[in-house]
PyMOL CGO cylinders between C-alpha atoms (Angstrom):
from pymol import cmd
from pymol.cgo import CYLINDER

trace = [
    CYLINDER, 108.03, 178.79, 283.27, 111.48, 180.09, 282.35, 0.3, 1, 1, 1, 1, 1, 1,
    CYLINDER, 111.48, 180.09, 282.35, 111.74, 183.17, 280.12, 0.3, 1, 1, 1, 1, 1, 1,
    CYLINDER, 111.74, 183.17, 280.12, 113.70, 184.48, 277.15, 0.3, 1, 1, 1, 1, 1, 1,
    CYLINDER, 113.70, 184.48, 277.15, 115.19, 187.96, 277.47, 0.3, 1, 1, 1, 1, 1, 1,
    CYLINDER, 115.19, 187.96, 277.47, 117.01, 190.57, 275.40, 0.3, 1, 1, 1, 1, 1, 1,
    CYLINDER, 117.01, 190.57, 275.40, 119.76, 192.62, 277.04, 0.3, 1, 1, 1, 1, 1, 1,
    CYLINDER, 119.76, 192.62, 277.04, 121.48, 195.74, 275.74, 0.3, 1, 1, 1, 1, 1, 1,
    CYLINDER, 121.48, 195.74, 275.74, 124.57, 197.33, 277.26, 0.3, 1, 1, 1, 1, 1, 1,
    CYLINDER, 124.57, 197.33, 277.26, 126.04, 194.08, 278.57, 0.3, 1, 1, 1, 1, 1, 1,
    CYLINDER, 126.04, 194.08, 278.57, 129.61, 195.29, 277.99, 0.3, 1, 1, 1, 1, 1, 1,
    CYLINDER, 129.61, 195.29, 277.99, 129.05, 197.89, 280.71, 0.3, 1, 1, 1, 1, 1, 1,
    CYLINDER, 129.05, 197.89, 280.71, 129.10, 197.29, 284.46, 0.3, 1, 1, 1, 1, 1, 1,
    CYLINDER, 129.10, 197.29, 284.46, 125.33, 197.40, 285.00, 0.3, 1, 1, 1, 1, 1, 1,
    CYLINDER, 125.33, 197.40, 285.00, 124.46, 195.35, 281.92, 0.3, 1, 1, 1, 1, 1, 1,
    CYLINDER, 124.46, 195.35, 281.92, 127.10, 192.74, 282.69, 0.3, 1, 1, 1, 1, 1, 1,
    CYLINDER, 127.10, 192.74, 282.69, 125.70, 192.34, 286.18, 0.3, 1, 1, 1, 1, 1, 1,
    CYLINDER, 125.70, 192.34, 286.18, 122.23, 191.76, 284.76, 0.3, 1, 1, 1, 1, 1, 1,
    CYLINDER, 122.23, 191.76, 284.76, 123.64, 189.30, 282.22, 0.3, 1, 1, 1, 1, 1, 1,
    CYLINDER, 123.64, 189.30, 282.22, 125.46, 187.23, 284.85, 0.3, 1, 1, 1, 1, 1, 1,
    CYLINDER, 125.46, 187.23, 284.85, 122.32, 186.90, 286.96, 0.3, 1, 1, 1, 1, 1, 1,
    CYLINDER, 122.32, 186.90, 286.96, 120.30, 185.84, 283.92, 0.3, 1, 1, 1, 1, 1, 1,
    CYLINDER, 120.30, 185.84, 283.92, 122.85, 183.19, 282.98, 0.3, 1, 1, 1, 1, 1, 1,
    CYLINDER, 122.85, 183.19, 282.98, 122.89, 181.83, 286.54, 0.3, 1, 1, 1, 1, 1, 1,
    CYLINDER, 122.89, 181.83, 286.54, 119.10, 181.88, 287.02, 0.3, 1, 1, 1, 1, 1, 1,
    CYLINDER, 119.10, 181.88, 287.02, 116.84, 178.89, 286.37, 0.3, 1, 1, 1, 1, 1, 1,
    CYLINDER, 116.84, 178.89, 286.37, 114.09, 181.43, 285.63, 0.3, 1, 1, 1, 1, 1, 1,
    CYLINDER, 114.09, 181.43, 285.63, 115.85, 182.46, 282.38, 0.3, 1, 1, 1, 1, 1, 1,
    CYLINDER, 115.85, 182.46, 282.38, 116.29, 179.94, 279.56, 0.3, 1, 1, 1, 1, 1, 1,
    CYLINDER, 116.29, 179.94, 279.56, 117.74, 182.16, 276.81, 0.3, 1, 1, 1, 1, 1, 1,
    CYLINDER, 117.74, 182.16, 276.81, 119.54, 185.49, 276.59, 0.3, 1, 1, 1, 1, 1, 1,
    CYLINDER, 119.54, 185.49, 276.59, 119.99, 187.55, 273.44, 0.3, 1, 1, 1, 1, 1, 1,
    CYLINDER, 119.99, 187.55, 273.44, 122.58, 190.32, 273.59, 0.3, 1, 1, 1, 1, 1, 1,
    CYLINDER, 122.58, 190.32, 273.59, 122.56, 193.33, 271.29, 0.3, 1, 1, 1, 1, 1, 1,
    CYLINDER, 122.56, 193.33, 271.29, 126.00, 194.94, 271.42, 0.3, 1, 1, 1, 1, 1, 1,
    CYLINDER, 126.00, 194.94, 271.42, 128.53, 196.83, 269.36, 0.3, 1, 1, 1, 1, 1, 1,
    CYLINDER, 128.53, 196.83, 269.36, 131.30, 194.48, 270.45, 0.3, 1, 1, 1, 1, 1, 1,
    CYLINDER, 131.30, 194.48, 270.45, 131.41, 190.91, 271.83, 0.3, 1, 1, 1, 1, 1, 1,
    CYLINDER, 131.41, 190.91, 271.83, 130.87, 190.51, 275.55, 0.3, 1, 1, 1, 1, 1, 1,
    CYLINDER, 130.87, 190.51, 275.55, 133.49, 187.76, 275.79, 0.3, 1, 1, 1, 1, 1, 1,
    CYLINDER, 133.49, 187.76, 275.79, 131.36, 185.13, 277.56, 0.3, 1, 1, 1, 1, 1, 1,
    CYLINDER, 131.36, 185.13, 277.56, 130.54, 181.68, 276.21, 0.3, 1, 1, 1, 1, 1, 1,
    CYLINDER, 130.54, 181.68, 276.21, 127.39, 180.07, 277.60, 0.3, 1, 1, 1, 1, 1, 1,
    CYLINDER, 127.39, 180.07, 277.60, 124.78, 177.65, 276.28, 0.3, 1, 1, 1, 1, 1, 1,
    CYLINDER, 124.78, 177.65, 276.28, 121.98, 180.15, 277.05, 0.3, 1, 1, 1, 1, 1, 1,
    CYLINDER, 121.98, 180.15, 277.05, 123.70, 183.00, 275.27, 0.3, 1, 1, 1, 1, 1, 1,
    CYLINDER, 123.70, 183.00, 275.27, 123.27, 184.44, 271.77, 0.3, 1, 1, 1, 1, 1, 1,
    CYLINDER, 123.27, 184.44, 271.77, 124.87, 187.66, 270.53, 0.3, 1, 1, 1, 1, 1, 1,
    CYLINDER, 124.87, 187.66, 270.53, 123.95, 190.10, 267.80, 0.3, 1, 1, 1, 1, 1, 1,
    CYLINDER, 123.95, 190.10, 267.80, 126.53, 192.70, 266.76, 0.3, 1, 1, 1, 1, 1, 1,
    CYLINDER, 126.53, 192.70, 266.76, 124.98, 196.01, 265.67, 0.3, 1, 1, 1, 1, 1, 1,
    CYLINDER, 124.98, 196.01, 265.67, 127.06, 199.08, 264.87, 0.3, 1, 1, 1, 1, 1, 1,
    CYLINDER, 127.06, 199.08, 264.87, 124.18, 201.47, 264.17, 0.3, 1, 1, 1, 1, 1, 1,
    CYLINDER, 124.18, 201.47, 264.17, 121.70, 201.76, 267.05, 0.3, 1, 1, 1, 1, 1, 1,
    CYLINDER, 121.70, 201.76, 267.05, 119.67, 204.26, 265.06, 0.3, 1, 1, 1, 1, 1, 1,
    CYLINDER, 119.67, 204.26, 265.06, 118.35, 201.36, 262.98, 0.3, 1, 1, 1, 1, 1, 1,
    CYLINDER, 118.35, 201.36, 262.98, 117.34, 198.06, 264.58, 0.3, 1, 1, 1, 1, 1, 1,
    CYLINDER, 117.34, 198.06, 264.58, 115.31, 196.97, 261.56, 0.3, 1, 1, 1, 1, 1, 1,
    CYLINDER, 115.31, 196.97, 261.56, 118.26, 194.98, 260.19, 0.3, 1, 1, 1, 1, 1, 1,
    CYLINDER, 118.26, 194.98, 260.19, 117.90, 192.51, 263.09, 0.3, 1, 1, 1, 1, 1, 1,
    CYLINDER, 117.90, 192.51, 263.09, 114.09, 192.52, 263.30, 0.3, 1, 1, 1, 1, 1, 1,
    CYLINDER, 114.09, 192.52, 263.30, 113.77, 188.85, 262.36, 0.3, 1, 1, 1, 1, 1, 1,
    CYLINDER, 113.77, 188.85, 262.36, 116.03, 187.88, 265.29, 0.3, 1, 1, 1, 1, 1, 1,
    CYLINDER, 116.03, 187.88, 265.29, 113.89, 189.61, 267.92, 0.3, 1, 1, 1, 1, 1, 1,
    CYLINDER, 113.89, 189.61, 267.92, 110.71, 187.51, 267.91, 0.3, 1, 1, 1, 1, 1, 1,
    CYLINDER, 110.71, 187.51, 267.91, 109.73, 185.20, 270.74, 0.3, 1, 1, 1, 1, 1, 1,
    CYLINDER, 109.73, 185.20, 270.74, 111.25, 187.08, 273.68, 0.3, 1, 1, 1, 1, 1, 1,
    CYLINDER, 111.25, 187.08, 273.68, 109.48, 187.80, 276.95, 0.3, 1, 1, 1, 1, 1, 1,
    CYLINDER, 109.48, 187.80, 276.95, 111.41, 190.89, 278.02, 0.3, 1, 1, 1, 1, 1, 1,
    CYLINDER, 111.41, 190.89, 278.02, 114.02, 193.49, 277.20, 0.3, 1, 1, 1, 1, 1, 1,
    CYLINDER, 114.02, 193.49, 277.20, 116.45, 194.70, 279.86, 0.3, 1, 1, 1, 1, 1, 1,
    CYLINDER, 116.45, 194.70, 279.86, 117.74, 197.95, 278.38, 0.3, 1, 1, 1, 1, 1, 1,
    CYLINDER, 117.74, 197.95, 278.38, 120.94, 199.02, 280.17, 0.3, 1, 1, 1, 1, 1, 1,
    CYLINDER, 120.94, 199.02, 280.17, 122.84, 200.80, 277.42, 0.3, 1, 1, 1, 1, 1, 1,
    CYLINDER, 122.84, 200.80, 277.42, 123.86, 204.36, 278.20, 0.3, 1, 1, 1, 1, 1, 1,
    CYLINDER, 123.86, 204.36, 278.20, 126.64, 206.94, 278.31, 0.3, 1, 1, 1, 1, 1, 1,
    CYLINDER, 126.64, 206.94, 278.31, 127.83, 209.62, 280.70, 0.3, 1, 1, 1, 1, 1, 1,
    CYLINDER, 127.83, 209.62, 280.70, 126.47, 213.08, 279.91, 0.3, 1, 1, 1, 1, 1, 1,
    CYLINDER, 126.47, 213.08, 279.91, 129.76, 214.67, 281.01, 0.3, 1, 1, 1, 1, 1, 1,
    CYLINDER, 129.76, 214.67, 281.01, 130.94, 217.08, 278.31, 0.3, 1, 1, 1, 1, 1, 1,
    CYLINDER, 130.94, 217.08, 278.31, 128.11, 216.18, 275.91, 0.3, 1, 1, 1, 1, 1, 1,
    CYLINDER, 128.11, 216.18, 275.91, 125.68, 218.54, 274.21, 0.3, 1, 1, 1, 1, 1, 1,
    CYLINDER, 125.68, 218.54, 274.21, 122.01, 217.84, 274.93, 0.3, 1, 1, 1, 1, 1, 1,
    CYLINDER, 122.01, 217.84, 274.93, 121.31, 217.02, 271.29, 0.3, 1, 1, 1, 1, 1, 1,
    CYLINDER, 121.31, 217.02, 271.29, 124.03, 214.37, 271.14, 0.3, 1, 1, 1, 1, 1, 1,
    CYLINDER, 124.03, 214.37, 271.14, 123.13, 212.93, 274.54, 0.3, 1, 1, 1, 1, 1, 1,
    CYLINDER, 123.13, 212.93, 274.54, 119.46, 212.77, 273.54, 0.3, 1, 1, 1, 1, 1, 1,
    CYLINDER, 119.46, 212.77, 273.54, 120.25, 210.77, 270.41, 0.3, 1, 1, 1, 1, 1, 1,
    CYLINDER, 120.25, 210.77, 270.41, 122.04, 208.06, 272.40, 0.3, 1, 1, 1, 1, 1, 1,
    CYLINDER, 122.04, 208.06, 272.40, 119.78, 208.12, 275.46, 0.3, 1, 1, 1, 1, 1, 1,
    CYLINDER, 119.78, 208.12, 275.46, 116.31, 208.77, 274.07, 0.3, 1, 1, 1, 1, 1, 1,
    CYLINDER, 116.31, 208.77, 274.07, 116.38, 208.05, 270.33, 0.3, 1, 1, 1, 1, 1, 1,
    CYLINDER, 116.38, 208.05, 270.33, 118.23, 204.72, 270.52, 0.3, 1, 1, 1, 1, 1, 1,
    CYLINDER, 118.23, 204.72, 270.52, 115.97, 203.48, 273.33, 0.3, 1, 1, 1, 1, 1, 1,
    CYLINDER, 115.97, 203.48, 273.33, 112.85, 204.62, 271.49, 0.3, 1, 1, 1, 1, 1, 1,
    CYLINDER, 112.85, 204.62, 271.49, 113.97, 202.91, 268.28, 0.3, 1, 1, 1, 1, 1, 1,
    CYLINDER, 113.97, 202.91, 268.28, 114.29, 199.51, 269.95, 0.3, 1, 1, 1, 1, 1, 1,
    CYLINDER, 114.29, 199.51, 269.95, 111.17, 199.95, 272.09, 0.3, 1, 1, 1, 1, 1, 1,
    CYLINDER, 111.17, 199.95, 272.09, 109.09, 200.83, 269.03, 0.3, 1, 1, 1, 1, 1, 1,
    CYLINDER, 109.09, 200.83, 269.03, 110.30, 197.78, 267.14, 0.3, 1, 1, 1, 1, 1, 1,
    CYLINDER, 110.30, 197.78, 267.14, 109.84, 195.37, 270.05, 0.3, 1, 1, 1, 1, 1, 1,
    CYLINDER, 109.84, 195.37, 270.05, 106.37, 196.71, 270.78, 0.3, 1, 1, 1, 1, 1, 1,
    CYLINDER, 106.37, 196.71, 270.78, 105.46, 196.17, 267.15, 0.3, 1, 1, 1, 1, 1, 1,
    CYLINDER, 105.46, 196.17, 267.15, 106.74, 192.60, 267.32, 0.3, 1, 1, 1, 1, 1, 1,
    CYLINDER, 106.74, 192.60, 267.32, 105.40, 191.67, 270.75, 0.3, 1, 1, 1, 1, 1, 1,
    CYLINDER, 105.40, 191.67, 270.75, 103.55, 194.23, 272.92, 0.3, 1, 1, 1, 1, 1, 1,
    CYLINDER, 103.55, 194.23, 272.92, 102.99, 191.57, 275.60, 0.3, 1, 1, 1, 1, 1, 1,
    CYLINDER, 102.99, 191.57, 275.60, 106.62, 191.68, 276.69, 0.3, 1, 1, 1, 1, 1, 1,
    CYLINDER, 106.62, 191.68, 276.69, 108.13, 193.45, 279.71, 0.3, 1, 1, 1, 1, 1, 1,
    CYLINDER, 108.13, 193.45, 279.71, 110.48, 196.38, 279.06, 0.3, 1, 1, 1, 1, 1, 1,
    CYLINDER, 110.48, 196.38, 279.06, 112.88, 197.39, 281.84, 0.3, 1, 1, 1, 1, 1, 1,
    CYLINDER, 112.88, 197.39, 281.84, 114.83, 200.60, 281.32, 0.3, 1, 1, 1, 1, 1, 1,
    CYLINDER, 114.83, 200.60, 281.32, 117.93, 201.38, 283.40, 0.3, 1, 1, 1, 1, 1, 1,
    CYLINDER, 117.93, 201.38, 283.40, 117.72, 205.06, 284.23, 0.3, 1, 1, 1, 1, 1, 1,
    CYLINDER, 117.72, 205.06, 284.23, 119.36, 206.66, 287.24, 0.3, 1, 1, 1, 1, 1, 1,
    CYLINDER, 119.36, 206.66, 287.24, 118.73, 208.15, 290.66, 0.3, 1, 1, 1, 1, 1, 1,
    CYLINDER, 118.73, 208.15, 290.66, 117.71, 211.79, 290.34, 0.3, 1, 1, 1, 1, 1, 1,
    CYLINDER, 117.71, 211.79, 290.34, 115.96, 211.42, 286.99, 0.3, 1, 1, 1, 1, 1, 1,
    CYLINDER, 115.96, 211.42, 286.99, 113.48, 214.21, 286.24, 0.3, 1, 1, 1, 1, 1, 1,
    CYLINDER, 113.48, 214.21, 286.24, 110.06, 212.86, 285.28, 0.3, 1, 1, 1, 1, 1, 1,
    CYLINDER, 110.06, 212.86, 285.28, 108.75, 216.38, 284.62, 0.3, 1, 1, 1, 1, 1, 1,
    CYLINDER, 108.75, 216.38, 284.62, 111.32, 216.76, 281.79, 0.3, 1, 1, 1, 1, 1, 1,
    CYLINDER, 111.32, 216.76, 281.79, 111.55, 220.46, 282.75, 0.3, 1, 1, 1, 1, 1, 1,
    CYLINDER, 111.55, 220.46, 282.75, 114.36, 220.65, 285.33, 0.3, 1, 1, 1, 1, 1, 1,
    CYLINDER, 114.36, 220.65, 285.33, 117.71, 222.40, 285.01, 0.3, 1, 1, 1, 1, 1, 1,
    CYLINDER, 117.71, 222.40, 285.01, 119.82, 219.23, 284.85, 0.3, 1, 1, 1, 1, 1, 1,
    CYLINDER, 119.82, 219.23, 284.85, 120.19, 218.12, 281.24, 0.3, 1, 1, 1, 1, 1, 1,
    CYLINDER, 120.19, 218.12, 281.24, 120.80, 214.39, 281.72, 0.3, 1, 1, 1, 1, 1, 1,
    CYLINDER, 120.80, 214.39, 281.72, 117.93, 214.13, 284.22, 0.3, 1, 1, 1, 1, 1, 1,
    CYLINDER, 117.93, 214.13, 284.22, 115.49, 215.73, 281.75, 0.3, 1, 1, 1, 1, 1, 1,
    CYLINDER, 115.49, 215.73, 281.75, 116.52, 213.42, 278.91, 0.3, 1, 1, 1, 1, 1, 1,
    CYLINDER, 116.52, 213.42, 278.91, 116.37, 210.33, 281.13, 0.3, 1, 1, 1, 1, 1, 1,
    CYLINDER, 116.37, 210.33, 281.13, 112.96, 211.46, 282.35, 0.3, 1, 1, 1, 1, 1, 1,
    CYLINDER, 112.96, 211.46, 282.35, 111.71, 211.82, 278.80, 0.3, 1, 1, 1, 1, 1, 1,
    CYLINDER, 111.71, 211.82, 278.80, 112.99, 208.32, 278.02, 0.3, 1, 1, 1, 1, 1, 1,
    CYLINDER, 112.99, 208.32, 278.02, 111.38, 206.82, 281.12, 0.3, 1, 1, 1, 1, 1, 1,
    CYLINDER, 111.38, 206.82, 281.12, 108.05, 208.45, 280.31, 0.3, 1, 1, 1, 1, 1, 1,
    CYLINDER, 108.05, 208.45, 280.31, 108.12, 207.15, 276.75, 0.3, 1, 1, 1, 1, 1, 1,
    CYLINDER, 108.12, 207.15, 276.75, 108.84, 203.57, 277.84, 0.3, 1, 1, 1, 1, 1, 1,
    CYLINDER, 108.84, 203.57, 277.84, 106.29, 203.54, 280.66, 0.3, 1, 1, 1, 1, 1, 1,
    CYLINDER, 106.29, 203.54, 280.66, 103.57, 204.90, 278.38, 0.3, 1, 1, 1, 1, 1, 1,
    CYLINDER, 103.57, 204.90, 278.38, 104.42, 202.86, 275.29, 0.3, 1, 1, 1, 1, 1, 1,
    CYLINDER, 104.42, 202.86, 275.29, 101.88, 200.14, 276.03, 0.3, 1, 1, 1, 1, 1, 1,
    CYLINDER, 101.88, 200.14, 276.03, 103.97, 197.09, 276.90, 0.3, 1, 1, 1, 1, 1, 1,
    CYLINDER, 103.97, 197.09, 276.90, 102.36, 194.45, 279.11, 0.3, 1, 1, 1, 1, 1, 1,
    CYLINDER, 102.36, 194.45, 279.11, 104.58, 195.83, 281.86, 0.3, 1, 1, 1, 1, 1, 1,
    CYLINDER, 104.58, 195.83, 281.86, 107.44, 198.31, 282.06, 0.3, 1, 1, 1, 1, 1, 1,
    CYLINDER, 107.44, 198.31, 282.06, 109.74, 199.71, 284.73, 0.3, 1, 1, 1, 1, 1, 1,
    CYLINDER, 109.74, 199.71, 284.73, 112.24, 202.51, 285.11, 0.3, 1, 1, 1, 1, 1, 1,
    CYLINDER, 112.24, 202.51, 285.11, 115.10, 201.30, 287.28, 0.3, 1, 1, 1, 1, 1, 1,
    CYLINDER, 115.10, 201.30, 287.28, 116.82, 204.19, 289.07, 0.3, 1, 1, 1, 1, 1, 1,
    CYLINDER, 116.82, 204.19, 289.07, 119.88, 202.74, 290.77, 0.3, 1, 1, 1, 1, 1, 1,
    CYLINDER, 119.88, 202.74, 290.77, 122.14, 205.09, 292.69, 0.3, 1, 1, 1, 1, 1, 1,
    CYLINDER, 122.14, 205.09, 292.69, 125.12, 203.54, 294.47, 0.3, 1, 1, 1, 1, 1, 1,
    CYLINDER, 125.12, 203.54, 294.47, 125.84, 200.05, 293.07, 0.3, 1, 1, 1, 1, 1, 1,
    CYLINDER, 125.84, 200.05, 293.07, 128.42, 197.67, 294.50, 0.3, 1, 1, 1, 1, 1, 1,
    CYLINDER, 128.42, 197.67, 294.50, 129.86, 195.47, 291.73, 0.3, 1, 1, 1, 1, 1, 1,
    CYLINDER, 129.86, 195.47, 291.73, 130.04, 191.73, 292.48, 0.3, 1, 1, 1, 1, 1, 1,
    CYLINDER, 130.04, 191.73, 292.48, 131.26, 188.52, 290.83, 0.3, 1, 1, 1, 1, 1, 1,
    CYLINDER, 131.26, 188.52, 290.83, 134.36, 190.09, 289.30, 0.3, 1, 1, 1, 1, 1, 1,
    CYLINDER, 134.36, 190.09, 289.30, 132.51, 192.90, 287.53, 0.3, 1, 1, 1, 1, 1, 1,
    CYLINDER, 132.51, 192.90, 287.53, 134.49, 196.09, 286.92, 0.3, 1, 1, 1, 1, 1, 1,
    CYLINDER, 134.49, 196.09, 286.92, 133.54, 199.54, 285.69, 0.3, 1, 1, 1, 1, 1, 1,
    CYLINDER, 133.54, 199.54, 285.69, 134.92, 200.62, 282.34, 0.3, 1, 1, 1, 1, 1, 1,
    CYLINDER, 134.92, 200.62, 282.34, 135.06, 204.20, 283.67, 0.3, 1, 1, 1, 1, 1, 1,
    CYLINDER, 135.06, 204.20, 283.67, 138.49, 204.66, 285.22, 0.3, 1, 1, 1, 1, 1, 1,
    CYLINDER, 138.49, 204.66, 285.22, 137.66, 206.90, 288.15, 0.3, 1, 1, 1, 1, 1, 1,
    CYLINDER, 137.66, 206.90, 288.15, 134.56, 204.83, 289.00, 0.3, 1, 1, 1, 1, 1, 1,
    CYLINDER, 134.56, 204.83, 289.00, 136.72, 201.71, 289.15, 0.3, 1, 1, 1, 1, 1, 1,
    CYLINDER, 136.72, 201.71, 289.15, 139.29, 203.49, 291.31, 0.3, 1, 1, 1, 1, 1, 1,
    CYLINDER, 139.29, 203.49, 291.31, 136.53, 204.44, 293.75, 0.3, 1, 1, 1, 1, 1, 1,
    CYLINDER, 136.53, 204.44, 293.75, 135.25, 200.85, 293.84, 0.3, 1, 1, 1, 1, 1, 1,
    CYLINDER, 135.25, 200.85, 293.84, 138.73, 199.50, 294.57, 0.3, 1, 1, 1, 1, 1, 1,
    CYLINDER, 138.73, 199.50, 294.57, 139.41, 201.83, 297.50, 0.3, 1, 1, 1, 1, 1, 1,
    CYLINDER, 139.41, 201.83, 297.50, 135.98, 201.16, 299.05, 0.3, 1, 1, 1, 1, 1, 1,
    CYLINDER, 135.98, 201.16, 299.05, 136.23, 197.33, 298.93, 0.3, 1, 1, 1, 1, 1, 1,
    CYLINDER, 136.23, 197.33, 298.93, 136.94, 197.09, 302.71, 0.3, 1, 1, 1, 1, 1, 1,
    CYLINDER, 136.94, 197.09, 302.71, 133.62, 198.85, 303.37, 0.3, 1, 1, 1, 1, 1, 1,
    CYLINDER, 133.62, 198.85, 303.37, 131.49, 196.63, 301.10, 0.3, 1, 1, 1, 1, 1, 1,
    CYLINDER, 131.49, 196.63, 301.10, 130.05, 194.45, 303.92, 0.3, 1, 1, 1, 1, 1, 1,
    CYLINDER, 130.05, 194.45, 303.92, 128.82, 197.57, 305.73, 0.3, 1, 1, 1, 1, 1, 1,
    CYLINDER, 128.82, 197.57, 305.73, 127.58, 199.33, 302.59, 0.3, 1, 1, 1, 1, 1, 1,
    CYLINDER, 127.58, 199.33, 302.59, 125.56, 196.29, 301.49, 0.3, 1, 1, 1, 1, 1, 1,
    CYLINDER, 125.56, 196.29, 301.49, 123.45, 196.61, 304.64, 0.3, 1, 1, 1, 1, 1, 1,
    CYLINDER, 123.45, 196.61, 304.64, 122.27, 200.09, 303.67, 0.3, 1, 1, 1, 1, 1, 1,
    CYLINDER, 122.27, 200.09, 303.67, 118.85, 200.35, 302.00, 0.3, 1, 1, 1, 1, 1, 1,
    CYLINDER, 118.85, 200.35, 302.00, 120.19, 203.19, 299.86, 0.3, 1, 1, 1, 1, 1, 1,
    CYLINDER, 120.19, 203.19, 299.86, 122.86, 200.95, 298.31, 0.3, 1, 1, 1, 1, 1, 1,
    CYLINDER, 122.86, 200.95, 298.31, 122.30, 198.02, 295.96, 0.3, 1, 1, 1, 1, 1, 1,
    CYLINDER, 122.30, 198.02, 295.96, 124.58, 195.51, 294.24, 0.3, 1, 1, 1, 1, 1, 1,
    CYLINDER, 124.58, 195.51, 294.24, 124.99, 194.35, 290.66, 0.3, 1, 1, 1, 1, 1, 1,
    CYLINDER, 124.99, 194.35, 290.66, 123.57, 190.97, 291.70, 0.3, 1, 1, 1, 1, 1, 1,
    CYLINDER, 123.57, 190.97, 291.70, 120.47, 192.43, 293.36, 0.3, 1, 1, 1, 1, 1, 1,
    CYLINDER, 120.47, 192.43, 293.36, 119.84, 194.63, 290.33, 0.3, 1, 1, 1, 1, 1, 1,
    CYLINDER, 119.84, 194.63, 290.33, 119.97, 191.60, 288.05, 0.3, 1, 1, 1, 1, 1, 1,
    CYLINDER, 119.97, 191.60, 288.05, 117.73, 189.52, 290.29, 0.3, 1, 1, 1, 1, 1, 1,
    CYLINDER, 117.73, 189.52, 290.29, 115.16, 192.31, 290.58, 0.3, 1, 1, 1, 1, 1, 1,
    CYLINDER, 115.16, 192.31, 290.58, 115.07, 192.65, 286.79, 0.3, 1, 1, 1, 1, 1, 1,
    CYLINDER, 115.07, 192.65, 286.79, 114.34, 188.94, 286.47, 0.3, 1, 1, 1, 1, 1, 1,
    CYLINDER, 114.34, 188.94, 286.47, 111.68, 189.09, 289.18, 0.3, 1, 1, 1, 1, 1, 1,
    CYLINDER, 111.68, 189.09, 289.18, 109.66, 191.72, 287.30, 0.3, 1, 1, 1, 1, 1, 1,
    CYLINDER, 109.66, 191.72, 287.30, 108.77, 188.93, 284.87, 0.3, 1, 1, 1, 1, 1, 1,
    CYLINDER, 108.77, 188.93, 284.87, 107.08, 186.95, 287.64, 0.3, 1, 1, 1, 1, 1, 1,
    CYLINDER, 107.08, 186.95, 287.64, 105.93, 189.59, 290.14, 0.3, 1, 1, 1, 1, 1, 1,
    CYLINDER, 105.93, 189.59, 290.14, 104.22, 192.66, 288.67, 0.3, 1, 1, 1, 1, 1, 1,
    CYLINDER, 104.22, 192.66, 288.67, 104.89, 195.79, 290.72, 0.3, 1, 1, 1, 1, 1, 1,
    CYLINDER, 104.89, 195.79, 290.72, 102.54, 198.69, 291.29, 0.3, 1, 1, 1, 1, 1, 1,
    CYLINDER, 102.54, 198.69, 291.29, 105.52, 201.01, 291.61, 0.3, 1, 1, 1, 1, 1, 1,
    CYLINDER, 105.52, 201.01, 291.61, 107.06, 201.65, 288.19, 0.3, 1, 1, 1, 1, 1, 1,
    CYLINDER, 107.06, 201.65, 288.19, 110.01, 203.84, 289.23, 0.3, 1, 1, 1, 1, 1, 1,
    CYLINDER, 110.01, 203.84, 289.23, 112.34, 201.65, 291.26, 0.3, 1, 1, 1, 1, 1, 1,
    CYLINDER, 112.34, 201.65, 291.26, 115.01, 203.22, 293.46, 0.3, 1, 1, 1, 1, 1, 1,
    CYLINDER, 115.01, 203.22, 293.46, 117.71, 201.22, 295.29, 0.3, 1, 1, 1, 1, 1, 1,
    CYLINDER, 117.71, 201.22, 295.29, 115.50, 200.35, 298.27, 0.3, 1, 1, 1, 1, 1, 1,
    CYLINDER, 115.50, 200.35, 298.27, 112.79, 199.08, 295.90, 0.3, 1, 1, 1, 1, 1, 1,
    CYLINDER, 112.79, 199.08, 295.90, 115.35, 197.15, 293.85, 0.3, 1, 1, 1, 1, 1, 1,
    CYLINDER, 115.35, 197.15, 293.85, 116.65, 195.44, 296.99, 0.3, 1, 1, 1, 1, 1, 1,
    CYLINDER, 116.65, 195.44, 296.99, 113.14, 194.40, 298.05, 0.3, 1, 1, 1, 1, 1, 1,
    CYLINDER, 113.14, 194.40, 298.05, 112.23, 193.09, 294.62, 0.3, 1, 1, 1, 1, 1, 1,
    CYLINDER, 112.23, 193.09, 294.62, 115.45, 191.06, 294.45, 0.3, 1, 1, 1, 1, 1, 1,
    CYLINDER, 115.45, 191.06, 294.45, 114.26, 189.02, 297.45, 0.3, 1, 1, 1, 1, 1, 1,
    CYLINDER, 114.26, 189.02, 297.45, 111.02, 187.80, 295.85, 0.3, 1, 1, 1, 1, 1, 1,
]
cmd.load_cgo(trace, "trace")
């Protein structure tokens, strides 16, 4: 049976990759985007909700019923940010939506896009890793039917996807000739594989809840 999913962060590279796979998959019948700005894609499966204040999702509560999963891929770089400000965007915003969705439908699947090197102990020296770890722990222990922390490292963008971060995009452009070789590495994933693995969590429950690139690549094949 095809599913209905909510996606955040679809204007970013990772979120857009997840969105494209959902739109192309027969396993997904409806996609609801929660964004600050339009994603610029028209599709019969697609609905968009514009929300400027991610500290308060209650204004769109009535639009969030009936969904089977949330693929949460919204995030920012910690570069130059104070921990308090980074925590608001990374932990508080995620918690706000997770709390509301759990209240509406605890039987859904919640997938959180974290990052390779995240600190589950929440006690390490690296600020972003501690905050991401705190966010992962909250989501995994919230009580959803199922939940996963996706920890992608190196991601090769596919299907015309570009990074909105200038130096990331520059790196992707100069490494294009090496893509065929890089895709064969277990330690590297692609935007397509990441999207497919997200979808597959709705049909194949995994014992492992922290998914690194090698795990993402395996799950994408199911």
